C-alpha positions in Angstrom: 0.0 -0.2 0.2 1.5 3.5 -1.1 1.6 6.2 1.6 -1.1 8.3 -0.4 -3.5 5.4 0.0 -2.6 5.2 3.9 -3.3 9.1 4.0 -6.5 8.4 3.0 -7.6 5.6 5.0 -6.7 7.8 8.0 -8.5 10.8 6.8 -11.8 8.9 5.9 -14.6 10.5 8.4 -16.8 8.2 10.2 -20.4 7.5 10.7 -22.8 6.2 13.5 -25.6 4.6 12.3 -28.4 2.7 14.7 -30.3 0.2 14.1 -27.7 -0.7 11.6 -28.3 -4.6 11.4 -31.2 -4.5 9.1 -33.4 -2.7 6.9 -33.2 1.1 6.3 -29.9 1.0 8.8 -27.9 -1.7 7.0 -28.5 0.1 3.3 -27.6 3.4 5.2 -23.8 1.7 6.0 -23.7 -0.2 2.7 -24.0 3.8 0.7 -22.2 5.6 3.5 -18.7 3.2 2.9 -19.7 3.0 -0.7 -19.1 6.8 -0.5 -15.7 6.7 1.5 -17.1 6.4 5.4 -15.6 4.4 7.9 -19.1 2.8 9.9 -19.6 2.8 13.7 -22.4 0.1 13.6 -24.7 0.2 16.8 -27.4 -2.3 17.4 -28.6 -5.7 19.4 -27.7 -8.1 17.0 -24.1 -9.0 17.1 -23.6 -11.5 14.9 -25.4 -9.5 12.1 -23.4 -6.3 13.0 -20.2 -8.4 12.3 -21.4 -10.1 9.1 -22.1 -6.5 8.1 -18.9 -4.9 8.7 -17.1 -8.1 7.5 -18.9 -7.5 4.2 -18.0 -4.0 3.8 -14.9 -4.3 4.5 -14.5 -7.0 1.4 -16.7 -4.7 -0.9 -15.5 -1.0 0.3 -12.0 -1.6 2.3 -14.3 0.3 5.3 -12.7 0.4 8.9 -16.0 -0.6 11.0 -16.2 -0.6 14.6 -18.9 -2.7 16.1 -20.7 -1.2 19.1 -23.4 -4.1 20.3 -26.0 -2.3 22.5 -29.8 -2.3 23.8 -30.9 1.4 23.4 -33.6 0.9 25.7 -31.2 1.1 28.5 -30.5 4.4 30.2 -26.9 4.5 30.5 -26.8 3.3 26.1 -25.5 6.3 24.7 -23.3 7.3 27.5 -21.7 3.8 27.0 -21.5 4.8 23.0 -19.9 7.9 23.6 -17.2 6.5 25.9 -16.0 4.1 23.3 -16.0 6.4 20.6 -13.7 8.9 22.7 -11.5 6.1 24.1 -10.7 5.2 20.3 -10.6 9.0 19.4 -13.4 8.2 16.8 -14.8 12.1 15.8 -18.7 11.3 14.0 -19.0 13.4 10.9 -22.6 11.3 9.9 -24.9 10.2 12.6 -28.1 8.2 11.6 -30.8 7.8 14.2 -32.4 4.9 12.5 -33.0 2.3 15.5 -36.8 2.1 16.1 -40.0 -0.6 16.0 -43.8 -0.5 16.8 -45.7 -2.4 19.5 -49.0 -3.1 17.8 -52.2 -2.6 19.7 -54.3 -0.6 21.6 -52.4 1.3 24.0 -53.6 -0.1 27.5 -53.0 -3.4 26.4 -48.9 -3.9 26.7 -47.4 -2.6 30.2 -45.9 0.3 31.3 -42.1 -1.1 30.9 -43.0 -2.2 27.3 -43.9 1.5 26.5 -40.8 3.0 28.6 -38.7 0.8 27.1 -40.3 2.2 23.3 -39.9 6.1 24.5 -36.0 5.3 25.5 -35.4 4.3 22.2 -37.4 6.1 19.8 -37.4 9.4 21.5 -34.8 9.7 24.6 -31.6 7.4 23.1 -32.2 9.7 20.1 -32.1 13.1 21.6 -29.4 12.4 24.1 -27.1 10.7 21.0 -27.7 13.8 19.4 -26.8 16.0 22.1 -23.3 13.9 22.6 -21.8 14.5 19.0 -23.6 17.4 18.0 -20.8 20.0 19.3 -18.1 18.1 17.9 -19.8 18.6 14.2 -20.2 22.1 15.3 -16.8 22.8 16.3 -15.5 21.1 13.2 -18.1 23.2 10.9 -19.3 19.9 9.1 -21.7 17.7 10.3 -25.1 15.6 8.8 -27.4 14.2 11.3 -30.5 11.8 10.0 -33.2 11.3 12.1 -35.7 8.2 10.5 -39.0 9.4 11.5 -42.2 7.9 9.2 -45.2 9.2 6.9 -47.3 8.3 10.2 -45.9 11.8 11.8 -46.9 14.1 9.2 -50.6 12.2 8.7 -54.2 11.7 10.6 -53.7 9.8 13.9 -55.1 6.3 13.7 -56.1 3.6 16.6 -53.5 1.3 17.4 -49.5 1.1 17.3 -50.7 4.5 19.7 -47.2 5.8 20.8 -46.0 5.0 16.7 -46.8 8.1 15.4 -46.7 10.9 17.9 -43.0 9.9 18.3 -42.6 10.2 14.8 -44.3 13.5 14.8 -41.6 14.5 17.5 -38.8 13.8 15.9 -39.8 15.7 12.3 -40.1 19.1 14.8 -37.0 17.8 16.3 -35.0 17.6 13.2 -36.8 21.1 11.7 -35.5 22.8 15.0 -32.0 21.4 15.1 -32.0 22.1 10.9 -32.4 25.7 11.8 -30.4 26.1 14.8 -27.3 24.8 13.1 -27.2 26.3 9.2 -24.8 28.6 10.5 -22.4 26.0 12.2 -22.4 23.5 8.7 -24.2 20.8 10.0 -27.5 19.3 7.7 -30.5 17.9 9.6 -33.3 16.0 8.1 -35.9 14.0 9.3 -36.9 11.0 7.0 -40.3 10.4 6.7 -40.6 6.9 4.8 -43.8 5.1 4.0 -43.9 1.5 3.9 -40.8 0.2 3.1 -39.2 -3.4 2.8 -37.8 -4.2 5.7 -37.4 -6.3 8.8 -39.6 -4.2 10.4 -43.2 -6.1 10.3 -41.8 -9.2 10.7 -40.9 -8.3 14.2 -44.1 -6.4 15.0 -46.2 -9.1 13.6 -48.1 -7.5 10.7 -46.3 -8.6 7.9 -49.3 -10.9 6.9 -51.4 -7.9 7.1 -49.3 -5.2 5.5 -48.4 -7.6 2.9 -52.1 -7.1 1.3 -50.9 -3.6 0.3 -50.7 -2.7 -3.3 -47.3 -2.6 -4.2 -47.1 1.5 -5.1 -47.1 1.4 -1.4 -44.1 -0.2 -1.1 -40.6 2.3 -1.2 -37.1 0.2 -1.1 -34.8 0.6 1.0 -31.9 1.4 -1.3 -33.8 4.1 -2.8 -34.8 5.4 0.6 -31.3 6.3 1.2 -30.0 7.2 -1.8 -32.8 10.0 -1.6 -31.6 11.1 2.1 -28.1 11.2 1.0 -28.3 13.2 -1.8 -30.6 15.6 -0.1 -28.2 16.5 2.4 -25.6 17.1 -0.2 -27.4 19.7 -1.1 -26.6 23.5 -0.1 -29.9 23.8 1.1 -31.0 20.5 1.9 -34.9 19.9 3.0 -35.1 19.3 7.0 -38.2 17.2 6.0 -37.8 14.6 3.5 -40.7 12.0 2.2 -39.4 10.1 -0.8 -42.1 8.2 -3.2 -44.7 9.7 -5.1 -47.6 8.2 -3.3 -46.2 9.5 -0.2 -45.7 12.8 -1.2 -49.5 13.1 -2.1 -50.6 11.8 1.0 -48.6 14.1 2.8 -50.2 16.8 0.3 -53.9 15.6 1.2 -53.3 15.6 5.2 -52.4 19.4 4.4 -54.8 21.0 2.1 -58.2 17.8 1.8 -57.4 16.4 5.2 -60.9 15.0 5.2 -60.4 12.9 2.5 -57.1 12.2 4.0 -58.2 10.8 7.0 -60.8 9.1 5.3 -58.3 7.5 3.3 -55.6 6.7 6.3 -58.4 5.0 8.6 -60.0 2.8 5.7 -56.3 1.9 5.4 -55.4 1.5 8.9 -58.1 -1.1 9.6 -56.2 -3.5 7.0 -52.6 -3.2 8.9 -53.5 -2.0 12.0 -53.4 -4.6 15.2 -56.2 -2.6 17.6 -56.8 -5.1 20.1 
């Protein structure tokens, strides 16, 4: 290896992706690696993370740091940042992707399940962002993606009670961060996909239900991630990004034809939301 190639490897920036072991998170890792980023892979499943790390190293020569962590732990973000500091890793690209859904009505799961859900979906996102943002500001360059959902932009439906509200929070949180950090060179985006081919619906037990949806309702994770990276690379990126024409129309209808969108959303929700 030449001296020049060694220099390039050393100066490659670092990206951190939570929920990196599958779905949209894994696709972010692949596309960021192709762009030259070194990766910090965070998720609960060590075996899957190591397989991904080996693939990224083979395909792109990517240096990867695997951190096996359950973000429902209150001390998870502190432990992650301590590991980064110990290895002198500065994060330029943060993707807060870890998430899941709790099917059924609010009163059915016990509070511990809801508390863990809020820790992963809200507290961990805010804490990890708060811990890594100052470094990005000081270096004058950074990118933050908060993976929200089109569910945070449209009418509420029964079932999965906390999911939409959490995503709405992430959207406004991202908008605030984007406004605050324009002068610091840090671009922030709330990614709001609709139904995307991932393991998400297998985990929450709704795969059979959502499989009945028409094909135009489904997005490909590769397209979702590519669109997001392209958006954040612009001089003036969108703080809220909705991939796919179908979902752009749904969000448009929610804003300008709320009565129609409410009817369509509730009709569709009966087919794929567990409400008992």
